[in-house]
C-alpha positions in Angstrom: 152.9 9.9 -22.3 153.7 6.8 -24.2 150.0 5.7 -24.0 148.8 9.1 -25.2 151.2 9.1 -28.1 149.9 5.7 -29.1 146.3 6.9 -29.0 147.0 9.9 -31.2 148.8 7.7 -33.7 145.9 5.2 -33.7 143.4 8.1 -34.3 145.4 9.4 -37.2 145.5 5.9 -38.7 141.7 5.5 -38.4 141.2 8.9 -40.0 143.6 8.1 -42.8 141.9 4.7 -43.4 138.5 6.2 -43.4 139.5 8.9 -45.8 141.0 6.2 -48.2 137.8 4.3 -47.9 135.8 7.4 -48.6 138.0 8.2 -51.6 137.6 4.7 -52.9 133.9 4.9 -52.6 133.9 8.2 -54.4 135.9 6.7 -57.2 133.6 3.7 -57.5 130.5 6.0 -57.5 132.1 8.2 -60.1 132.9 5.2 -62.3 129.4 3.8 -62.0 128.0 7.2 -62.9 130.3 7.3 -65.9 128.9 4.0 -67.3 126.0 4.6 -69.7 122.7 3.4 -68.6 122.0 0.5 -71.0 118.3 0.8 -70.4 118.2 4.4 -71.5 117.4 5.3 -75.2 120.2 6.6 -77.3 120.0 10.2 -78.5 117.5 10.5 -81.4 115.9 7.2 -80.7 112.9 8.6 -78.8 109.6 7.3 -80.2 111.2 4.9 -82.6 109.6 1.5 -83.2 111.3 -1.2 -85.2 108.0 -2.0 -86.9 107.5 1.6 -87.9 111.1 2.0 -89.0 110.8 -1.0 -91.4 107.1 -1.1 -92.2 105.9 -4.2 -94.0 104.3 -3.5 -97.4 100.6 -4.3 -97.3 99.7 -7.0 -99.8 97.4 -5.8 -102.6 93.7 -6.6 -102.2 93.2 -9.6 -104.5 89.7 -8.4 -105.4 90.9 -5.0 -106.5 93.8 -6.6 -108.4 91.3 -8.4 -110.6 89.1 -5.4 -111.5 89.4 -4.1 -115.1 90.1 -5.4 -118.5 91.6 -8.9 -119.1 92.5 -10.9 -122.2 91.2 -14.5 -122.5 93.0 -16.7 -125.1 94.1 -20.2 -126.0 97.7 -21.3 -125.3 98.9 -20.4 -128.8 97.3 -16.9 -128.6 95.4 -17.7 -131.8 91.9 -17.2 -130.3 91.5 -14.1 -128.3 88.6 -12.3 -126.6 88.2 -9.9 -123.6 86.7 -9.9 -120.2 85.9 -7.0 -117.9 86.0 -7.9 -114.1 83.8 -5.7 -112.0 83.2 -5.3 -108.3 79.4 -5.4 -108.2 77.9 -8.4 -106.5 76.6 -11.3 -108.7 75.3 -14.8 -107.9 78.1 -16.6 -106.1 80.7 -13.8 -106.5 81.1 -10.6 -108.5 80.0 -9.4 -111.9 82.0 -10.4 -115.1 81.3 -8.8 -118.5 82.2 -11.1 -121.4 82.7 -9.8 -125.0 80.2 -11.2 -127.4 83.0 -12.4 -129.6 84.1 -14.8 -126.9 81.1 -17.2 -127.5 82.1 -18.1 -131.0 85.7 -18.7 -129.9 85.1 -20.4 -126.6 81.5 -21.7 -126.4 81.9 -22.5 -122.7 81.8 -18.7 -122.0 78.2 -18.3 -123.3 76.7 -18.4 -119.8 79.5 -16.9 -117.8 78.4 -13.8 -115.9 80.4 -13.8 -112.6 83.7 -14.5 -111.0 85.1 -15.5 -107.5 88.5 -16.1 -105.9 89.1 -18.8 -103.3 91.5 -18.5 -100.4 94.4 -19.9 -102.5 94.0 -17.2 -105.2 92.4 -19.6 -107.7 89.8 -18.1 -110.0 86.3 -19.5 -110.9 84.3 -18.1 -113.7 80.6 -18.5 -112.8 77.2 -18.9 -114.5 74.1 -16.9 -113.5 73.4 -19.5 -110.7 76.9 -19.1 -109.1 78.1 -22.5 -110.5 81.7 -22.7 -111.7 82.0 -23.0 -115.5 85.8 -22.5 -115.9 88.4 -23.0 -113.2 91.7 -21.1 -113.5 94.9 -21.2 -111.4 97.2 -18.2 -110.9 100.6 -18.9 -112.4 102.1 -15.5 -111.7 100.9 -12.0 -110.9 98.4 -10.9 -113.6 98.2 -14.3 -115.3 96.0 -17.4 -114.9 95.6 -20.7 -116.8 93.2 -23.5 -117.0 92.1 -26.4 -119.2 89.0 -28.1 -120.5 89.0 -31.3 -122.7 86.8 -29.6 -125.3 88.6 -26.3 -125.7 92.1 -27.0 -124.5 94.3 -24.7 -122.4 93.1 -21.3 -121.4 95.3 -18.3 -120.6 93.9 -15.2 -118.8 96.1 -12.2 -118.5 95.6 -8.5 -117.7 95.2 -6.3 -120.7 98.3 -4.4 -119.5 100.4 -7.6 -119.9 98.9 -8.7 -123.2 100.9 -8.2 -126.4 100.8 -4.7 -127.6 100.1 -4.0 -131.3 102.1 -1.0 -132.7 101.0 1.1 -135.7 103.9 -0.2 -137.8 102.8 -3.7 -137.1 99.3 -3.0 -138.3 100.1 -0.9 -141.4 99.4 -2.6 -144.7 96.6 -4.0 -146.9 93.5 -5.5 -145.3 90.2 -7.0 -146.5 86.8 -6.5 -144.9 84.8 -9.8 -145.1 81.2 -10.4 -144.3 79.3 -13.6 -143.3 80.8 -16.3 -145.5 84.2 -14.7 -145.6 84.1 -13.3 -149.1 85.9 -9.9 -149.2 83.5 -7.0 -149.6 86.2 -4.2 -149.5 89.9 -3.8 -149.7 91.7 -1.0 -147.7 95.1 0.2 -146.6 96.0 1.1 -143.1 98.8 3.7 -143.5 101.3 4.6 -140.8 101.0 8.3 -141.4 98.9 10.9 -139.5 95.4 11.6 -140.7 93.8 15.1 -140.7 92.2 14.3 -137.4 92.4 16.0 -133.9 92.4 12.6 -132.3 95.8 11.7 -133.6 94.5 8.9 -135.8 96.3 7.5 -138.8 95.3 7.5 -142.5 93.1 4.9 -144.0 92.5 4.5 -147.7 89.6 2.6 -149.3 90.2 0.9 -152.6 87.6 0.9 -155.4 84.7 -1.6 -155.6 83.8 -1.6 -151.9 80.4 -2.9 -150.7 77.8 -0.2 -149.9 77.9 -1.3 -146.2 81.5 0.1 -146.1 81.0 3.1 -148.5 78.1 4.3 -146.3 80.4 4.2 -143.3 83.2 5.6 -145.4 86.2 5.2 -143.0 89.2 7.5 -143.6 91.3 7.0 -140.4 92.2 4.3 -137.9 93.9 3.9 -134.5 94.7 1.3 -131.8 92.7 2.0 -128.6 93.1 -0.2 -125.5 93.9 -3.2 -127.6 91.1 -2.6 -130.1 91.5 -1.7 -133.8 89.2 1.3 -134.5 88.1 2.5 -137.9 86.9 6.1 -138.0 84.7 8.0 -140.4 84.7 11.8 -141.1 81.2 12.0 -139.5 82.6 10.7 -136.1 81.3 7.2 -136.5 83.5 4.2 -135.6 83.8 0.5 -136.0 85.7 -1.4 -133.3 87.5 -4.7 -133.9 89.1 -7.2 -131.5 91.8 -9.7 -132.5 90.5 -13.3 -132.7 93.4 -14.9 -134.7 96.8 -13.5 -135.8 96.0 -11.2 -138.7 92.2 -11.5 -138.1 90.1 -9.0 -136.2 86.3 -9.2 -135.6 83.9 -6.3 -135.3 82.3 -5.8 -131.9 79.7 -5.9 -130.6 79.1 -9.0 -132.6 76.1 -9.1 -134.9 74.3 -11.9 -136.7 76.3 -11.1 -139.8 80.0 -11.4 -138.7 82.3 -8.7 -140.1 86.0 -9.4 -140.1 89.1 -7.4 -140.9 91.7 -9.8 -142.4 95.3 -9.0 -143.2 96.3 -9.5 -146.9 
């Protein structure tokens, strides 16, 4: 009887021990199941990519950034003319249109017809054979500078960043000169609307003007993309570009230079 009682007690102990072990295993498994799977994606993170969440801005194409109208001047902004950078191929680079007024201000521009950028962003203005005539270095976005012993320092900047002439700055008395610089007509640019659908301003000719001007007979003016434009009632126009402070030259340039000079 004593041996049977001991066997029963031992069996109960084993059963209790096994149950405790089983309960402990269940608790461990439950705790493990409760821990978040670090390898699983958090809710709402499906399909996310750090690179797509914070996309890097693509740098602007340097060629496309050059296309359009630019202003070419000396360091003091006393001599000014205009370039138009184009995308068509030219010898050694791409096509560059140079205003005719540039040659009288910067003789070195006479044979320039193309442009090219190197891998550092430096700009070369090229002749018809692809040879570099003027070398310019980018100093900031939209602005380059360079130097030649004969012509001094150059500044090239986009037309958008060039100084803007307002109507109130241009209003006043002006003289039209021809050839030698002797005035052939006096006129007034008024800062008041003209009777024109284009929104131009009033221009008044004074007496004694040369027939060259009276035949044109301007009666209105406006600033258009950096150019000073005189308008006639018949729809004709004269365009001028600034070459010196207070001096504007008619373009396209002719053999007989015509200037508009502030008085």
